[in-house]
C-alpha positions in Angstrom: 66.4 119.6 102.0 65.2 121.2 98.8 61.7 120.2 97.8 61.2 118.6 94.5 57.7 117.2 93.6 57.3 113.7 92.4 55.8 115.1 89.2 59.1 116.9 88.6 61.1 113.8 89.2 58.8 111.6 87.1 60.5 112.0 83.7 63.7 110.7 85.3 62.2 107.5 86.8 63.0 104.5 84.7 61.2 101.2 84.2 62.0 98.4 81.8 58.5 98.8 80.2 59.1 102.4 79.2 60.8 101.8 75.8 59.0 103.8 73.1 57.7 100.8 71.2 58.0 97.0 71.2 56.9 94.5 68.6 53.3 93.8 69.5 51.9 92.5 66.2 52.5 90.9 62.9 51.2 93.4 60.5 52.9 93.5 57.1 53.7 95.6 54.1 51.3 93.5 52.1 48.1 95.3 51.2 45.9 92.9 53.1 43.4 95.5 54.4 43.0 97.4 51.1 45.3 100.2 52.2 48.3 101.3 50.3 51.6 99.8 51.7 54.1 102.5 52.8 56.8 103.3 50.2 59.9 105.5 50.2 59.4 108.9 48.6 62.5 111.1 48.7 61.9 114.1 51.0 58.6 112.8 52.3 58.3 111.4 55.8 55.3 109.7 57.3 54.7 110.0 61.1 56.8 107.3 62.6 54.1 106.2 65.0 52.1 105.0 62.0 54.9 102.8 60.9 55.8 101.2 64.3 55.5 97.6 65.3 55.1 96.2 61.8 57.6 93.5 62.5 57.1 91.2 59.5 57.7 94.0 57.1 61.4 94.9 56.8 60.7 97.9 54.5 58.2 99.4 57.0 60.7 98.9 59.8 63.3 100.8 57.7 60.8 103.5 56.9 60.0 103.7 60.7 63.7 104.2 61.4 63.9 106.9 58.7 60.9 108.9 60.0 62.0 108.5 63.6 65.5 109.7 62.8 64.2 112.6 60.7 62.0 113.7 63.6 64.2 113.2 66.6 67.9 113.0 65.5 69.9 116.0 66.7 71.5 116.5 63.2 68.5 115.2 61.2 69.3 117.6 58.3 72.7 116.0 57.8 71.3 112.6 57.1 71.4 111.6 53.4 67.9 110.5 52.4 68.6 107.1 50.7 66.2 104.6 49.3 66.1 101.8 52.0 65.4 99.0 49.5 69.0 97.8 48.9 69.8 97.6 52.7 68.9 95.3 55.6 67.2 97.0 58.6 70.5 97.0 60.5 72.5 98.3 57.5 70.0 101.1 56.9 70.0 102.2 60.6 73.8 102.5 60.4 73.4 105.0 57.5 70.9 107.2 59.4 73.4 109.5 61.0 75.6 112.5 60.1 79.0 112.0 58.4 80.0 115.6 59.2 83.1 116.4 61.3 83.5 118.4 64.4 85.6 121.6 64.5 88.6 119.5 65.4 88.2 117.1 62.6 86.7 114.2 64.5 83.5 112.4 63.4 80.6 114.3 65.0 78.7 111.1 65.8 80.6 108.2 67.2 77.8 106.8 69.3 75.1 105.4 66.9 74.2 101.8 67.6 71.4 99.2 68.4 70.9 96.1 70.4 68.2 93.6 71.1 65.5 94.9 73.4 66.0 91.8 75.6 69.7 92.4 76.0 69.0 96.1 76.7 66.5 95.3 79.4 68.8 92.8 81.0 71.9 95.0 80.9 70.2 98.2 82.1 68.1 96.6 84.8 70.7 94.4 86.5 74.0 95.1 84.7 74.0 91.5 83.4 76.0 90.6 80.3 77.9 87.6 79.0 81.6 87.5 79.7 84.2 86.5 82.2 83.9 89.4 84.6 87.1 91.2 83.5 87.5 94.6 81.9 90.4 94.9 79.6 92.8 97.7 78.6 94.2 97.6 75.1 97.5 99.2 74.4 99.8 99.3 71.3 97.0 97.6 69.4 98.2 97.9 65.8 99.6 94.7 64.5 103.3 94.3 64.7 103.7 96.9 67.5 103.8 94.5 70.4 100.1 94.7 71.2 99.2 94.4 74.9 96.0 93.4 76.6 95.9 93.9 80.4 93.1 93.3 82.9 92.0 96.7 84.2 89.7 95.3 86.9 87.4 92.4 87.5 83.9 91.9 88.9 83.6 90.0 92.2 82.4 86.3 92.1 82.9 85.9 88.4 85.0 83.4 86.3 87.9 85.9 86.2 88.0 86.8 89.8 87.5 83.1 90.9 90.5 82.2 88.8 92.6 85.0 90.3 92.8 86.9 87.0 92.9 90.4 88.3 94.1 94.0 87.6 97.5 94.1 86.1 97.4 90.6 84.6 98.7 90.6 81.0 96.9 88.3 78.5 99.7 86.6 76.7 97.7 84.3 74.4 94.1 83.3 73.7 93.3 79.8 72.5 96.9 79.5 71.4 97.1 82.8 69.5 99.8 85.2 70.7 98.3 88.6 71.6 101.4 90.6 71.0 102.0 89.8 67.3 98.9 88.3 65.8 98.4 90.0 62.4 96.2 87.9 60.2 92.4 87.9 60.1 92.0 84.3 61.4 94.2 85.0 64.4 92.4 88.3 65.1 89.0 86.6 64.9 90.2 84.0 67.5 91.4 86.8 69.8 88.2 88.7 69.6 86.0 85.7 70.0 88.0 84.6 73.1 88.4 88.0 74.7 84.8 89.1 74.1 82.5 86.1 74.2 78.9 86.4 73.2 77.4 83.1 74.4 77.3 81.5 77.8 79.4 78.4 78.2 82.2 79.3 75.8 85.4 78.0 77.1 88.6 79.9 76.3 92.2 79.0 77.3 94.2 82.0 78.3 97.9 82.2 79.1 98.3 85.1 81.5 101.2 86.7 83.4 99.9 87.9 86.7 101.1 91.2 88.1 104.6 91.0 89.4 104.9 87.3 88.4 108.0 86.0 86.7 106.3 83.2 84.8 103.1 82.7 82.8 100.3 80.4 83.7 97.4 78.8 81.8 93.8 79.3 82.9 90.6 78.2 81.2 87.6 80.5 81.7 84.0 79.7 80.9 81.8 82.6 79.8 78.8 83.2 82.0 76.1 85.8 82.6 78.0 88.3 84.8 76.1 90.8 86.9 78.1 94.0 87.2 78.9 95.6 90.6 79.0 99.2 89.5 80.1 100.6 92.9 83.2 99.1 94.5 86.1 99.8 96.9 84.5 102.3 99.2 87.0 103.2 101.9 88.4 106.0 104.0 92.0 107.0 103.8 93.4 108.6 107.0 95.9 111.3 106.2 97.8 113.9 108.3 95.3 116.5 107.0 92.1 114.7 107.6 90.0 111.9 106.1 89.7 111.3 102.4 86.9 109.1 101.0 87.6 106.9 98.0 84.9 105.4 95.7 85.3 103.4 92.6 82.3 103.9 90.4 82.2 102.0 87.1 78.8 102.5 85.5 75.6 104.6 85.8 73.3 101.6 85.6 70.0 101.2 87.6 71.6 99.0 90.3 74.2 101.7 91.0 71.5 103.7 92.9 71.6 101.4 95.9 75.4 101.0 95.7 75.9 104.8 95.7 73.4 105.3 98.5 75.3 102.8 100.7 78.7 104.1 99.8 77.9 107.7 100.4 76.2 106.9 103.7 79.4 105.2 104.8 81.5 108.2 103.8 79.1 110.6 105.3 79.1 108.7 108.6 82.9 108.8 108.5 82.8 112.6 108.1 85.3 112.6 105.3 86.9 115.9 104.5 87.5 115.2 100.8 86.4 112.7 98.1 88.3 110.9 95.4 85.8 109.7 92.8 87.4 107.0 90.6 85.4 107.1 87.3 88.3 106.2 85.0 86.3 103.3 83.5 82.8 104.8 83.8 81.5 105.2 80.3 78.1 106.6 81.5 74.5 105.5 81.6 71.5 107.0 83.3 71.7 110.8 83.8 69.4 110.5 86.8 72.1 108.4 88.6 74.7 111.1 87.8 72.3 113.8 89.2 71.8 111.9 92.4 75.5 111.4 92.9 76.2 115.1 92.2 73.6 116.0 94.8 75.2 113.6 97.3 78.6 115.2 96.7 77.6 118.8 96.9 74.6 118.7 99.3 71.4 120.6 99.6 72.7 124.2 100.0 75.0 124.1 97.0 72.4 122.6 94.7 69.3 124.5 95.8 67.8 126.6 93.0 70.3 125.2 90.5 69.9 122.6 87.7 72.0 119.5 87.0 71.6 119.9 83.2 69.5 121.6 80.6 68.8 119.6 77.5 68.1 120.8 74.0 66.9 118.9 70.9 67.0 119.6 67.2 65.6 122.9 65.8 62.2 121.3 65.2 61.7 121.2 69.0 62.9 124.4 70.6 60.4 124.2 73.5 59.2 120.6 73.8 60.8 117.2 74.2 60.2 115.3 70.9 60.0 111.9 72.7 57.7 112.7 75.7 56.1 115.7 74.1 56.4 117.5 77.4 57.6 121.1 77.7 61.4 121.2 78.1 62.4 121.3 81.7 65.9 121.1 83.1 67.0 118.1 85.1 67.3 119.0 88.8 69.8 117.8 91.3 67.8 114.8 92.6 67.8 114.6 96.4 66.0 111.3 96.9 66.0 107.7 95.7 64.0 107.0 92.6 63.5 103.3 93.1 65.2 102.1 90.0 65.2 98.6 91.6 62.7 98.7 94.4 63.9 95.4 95.8 67.2 97.1 96.5 66.0 100.6 97.4 62.5 102.0 97.4 61.8 105.4 96.0 61.4 108.6 98.1 64.3 108.1 100.5 66.4 111.1 101.3 69.9 110.7 99.9 73.0 111.2 102.2 75.3 114.1 101.5 78.9 115.0 102.0 78.5 118.8 101.5 81.9 119.2 99.9 83.2 122.2 98.1 85.5 120.2 95.9 86.0 116.7 94.5 88.9 114.9 93.0 88.0 112.8 89.9 90.2 110.1 88.3 89.7 109.9 84.6 90.8 108.2 81.4 89.5 108.2 77.8 87.0 105.6 79.1 85.4 108.3 81.2 82.4 109.3 79.1 79.0 110.9 78.8 77.0 110.7 82.1 80.4 110.8 83.9 81.3 114.0 82.1 77.9 115.4 82.8 78.5 114.8 86.5 81.8 116.7 86.3 80.2 119.5 84.2 77.2 119.8 86.6 79.4 120.2 89.6 81.5 122.8 87.9 78.3 124.6 87.0 77.5 125.2 90.7 81.1 126.2 91.6 82.1 122.9 93.2 85.8 122.7 92.4 86.6 119.7 90.3 90.2 118.6 90.2 90.9 116.1 87.4 93.7 113.5 87.7 94.4 111.2 84.7 93.8 111.6 81.0 91.4 113.4 78.7 87.8 112.1 78.9 86.0 110.8 75.8 84.0 114.0 74.9 80.3 113.3 74.7 77.9 116.1 75.7 75.1 114.2 73.8 72.5 111.6 74.7 69.4 109.8 73.7 66.3 107.9 74.7 66.5 104.2 74.1 63.8 103.5 71.5 62.4 100.1 70.7 60.8 98.7 67.6 60.3 95.1 66.7 62.5 93.5 69.4 65.4 95.9 68.7 66.3 99.0 70.7 67.9 101.8 68.9 70.2 104.5 70.2 70.7 107.7 68.2 71.8 111.1 69.3 68.7 113.2 70.2 69.9 115.9 72.6 72.8 117.8 74.0 73.2 119.1 77.5 74.6 122.2 79.3 75.2 122.9 83.0 73.7 125.5 85.2 76.1 128.1 83.7 75.1 127.2 80.1 78.4 125.4 79.3 78.4 122.1 77.4 81.1 122.4 74.7 83.4 119.6 75.6 83.1 117.4 72.5 86.8 116.8 72.6 86.7 115.8 76.3 87.6 117.4 79.6 91.4 117.9 79.7 93.4 118.0 83.0 95.6 121.0 83.0 97.9 122.8 85.4 97.0 126.1 83.7 93.4 125.9 82.3 92.8 128.5 79.6 89.4 127.3 78.2 86.3 125.9 79.9 86.9 122.4 78.8 90.3 122.3 80.5 90.0 121.3 84.2 92.5 122.1 86.9 94.5 119.0 87.6 97.3 116.7 86.4 97.8 114.7 83.2 98.8 111.1 84.1 98.7 107.7 82.6 96.6 104.9 84.1 98.6 102.7 86.5 97.9 99.1 85.9 100.6 98.0 88.4 98.6 98.7 91.5 95.1 97.8 92.7 92.4 100.4 92.4 92.0 102.1 95.8 95.7 101.5 96.7 97.2 104.8 97.9 100.3 104.1 95.9 98.3 103.7 92.6 99.4 106.6 90.4 96.2 108.5 90.0 95.0 108.1 93.6 98.5 109.0 94.8 98.5 112.1 92.7 95.1 113.2 94.1 96.4 112.8 97.7 99.6 114.7 96.7 97.6 117.5 95.1 95.4 117.8 98.1 98.5 118.3 100.3 100.5 120.5 97.9 98.1 122.1 95.6 100.3 121.0 92.7 100.9 118.0 90.5 103.5 115.3 91.4 106.7 115.0 89.3 105.2 112.0 87.5 102.6 114.2 85.8 103.1 115.6 82.3 102.4 119.1 81.2 101.4 118.1 77.7 97.7 117.5 77.0 97.1 114.5 74.8 94.5 114.2 72.0 91.2 112.7 73.1 90.3 109.2 72.3 86.8 109.5 70.8 85.6 105.9 71.4 85.0 103.2 73.9 87.4 101.8 76.5 88.4 99.2 73.9 89.0 101.4 70.9 87.0 100.1 67.9 89.6 101.6 65.6 92.1 99.0 66.6 92.2 95.5 65.2 91.1 94.0 68.5 87.7 95.3 69.5 84.9 94.6 71.9 81.9 93.9 69.7 79.6 93.3 72.6 76.9 96.0 72.8 77.2 96.7 76.5 80.6 98.4 76.2 79.2 100.7 73.5 76.0 101.2 75.4 77.5 102.4 78.6 79.6 104.9 76.8 76.5 107.2 76.8 74.0 109.3 78.6 70.5 108.0 78.8 67.1 109.5 79.5 64.1 107.3 80.1 60.6 108.7 79.3 57.8 108.7 81.7 55.2 108.1 79.0 56.6 106.1 76.1 54.1 106.3 73.2 52.7 109.2 71.2 
């Protein structure tokens, strides 16, 4: 096994106490100590550390955001320097980003958001969030175009799974509002409130049509705190040409470390010949988890003396990390557990490996950020990646979650490249039968198949992977035409129906956690 010191791994070890700041006092803008209260002066920026934690002073909170963004935001010179006075803290943060477009005409920054620090700690630490335990796919979302909401998958032991609402079930109505044709604001508000609850105990009456059912049924679901199971459906498929491992991986959250360790141990013990990694709904999360998974796929020999990802920040910081103030060092392929949750898996345990030369990945526009970094890193060390499904979201960027006054902010601070220096996939990785540019990946363009269970060998994407493995070509159901990328979350915020819960936006990202949080 390659030797990586604990000091090398330290920047990638996460703890819930490592947010940059948290509200620890009640200082104010009032000149109670005889000093001059901070004020906005166009083009002049105080050190943001001097403005932190002044939680009873909204203007100072906004000035903290302004200075922090000017110092660490990847495109800081594209932020318009506005007087914060007319805006609330939340409104002002929303303005502290670029409005420039990418080369293809998309907004350069679609990933700017905030959430309460309490919610962030809960979500990242355990995958807990309020809901029913079902992830939804939204199609034909514009009003008057026969909108359809379908269950993509559910979490085990949740209100949805306990009521038998599972993959392929179509949501016909929500609290009496028809999903397909609702087109007024009151109806849309009812749909959003029911589909995406924000409080425990909210009861919602759904009419659903289960997969292959001929009639509808009514079911009442009560929203609860749902703990995500990020790794599911690990199994081995016996084929005429050997064993194929299958793994459904939904999120790079802290609890995934133990799930991936167990899953890859199972597949290693089974001596699988190939792996199908189902990341079609994996919007990202912790880069360290992606690095560990890449190592487990490729093994020690393939990753030795290579890096998972090199990060770069804005031009103020060509050689140091603006958050940790450490010298820029690439993220390695991590060969051991980091102890994200020591009750599940302590740190320092050697990870299992499959030592594969190729991997089949199943993708949709919901495949984003850390999942794309995983694909990119493996390609960077010449592990063949074969992509089945749709174009990924396109996000080679990331951030450090940064807390101030009980709110954690997420703003783009770095971009990443693989061991070969490639990271230009802002319009997503595109499966192609004839790749001509680096962002095109050998594979097959296919629609997601909501008519079969995930892990079913007859499900379209998994079936295509097995077919490609045997024939080195795409099945007849694939299309040769690449579709434009969807530059948003799994539930597209551009549609009338939208998931306003922060966790779906959050996990559509790549996240670094600092070893030392204050400067």
